[in-house]
Residue, then its C-alpha position, 0 to 999 in steps of 0.5 A: m496510532l498506527d491503526r488510526v493512520s492505517g485506517s485512513f486508507r479506508y476513508i480517504k481516497p489515495s491521490s496516487v496508486h502504483v502497482m508493480e507485478g512480477k515473478s520471483h523465486g517461484r512466486d507471483e508477486t504484487r506490490i501496491c504503493s498508495v499515497i494520501t496527500n489530502l491530510e484534512n481528515i487525518i486525526d492527530k496530523d498536528r503531531w507530525t510537524g511538516l507532514k505532507s503525505i502518508v504512504r502505504i506499501e502492500s506486498r502480496s505473493r502467491d506460489h507458482q503452480d507448475r502447469r506443464s504436462p508430465 
């Protein structure tokens, strides 16, 4: 079921997306929150009584490279 719900983000355009970028602990970090509120094409949506939206949080990080001259 997780695969089907996760796959929904490939076929249904999120109604909203928020991106937060920052630097922490020696890394560049990006977090992306995507929300689907149009549930018409969600398989098995009737199994979740009262379902109003599906939210996906993605987190990406990359180590900083020290570019200062020696």
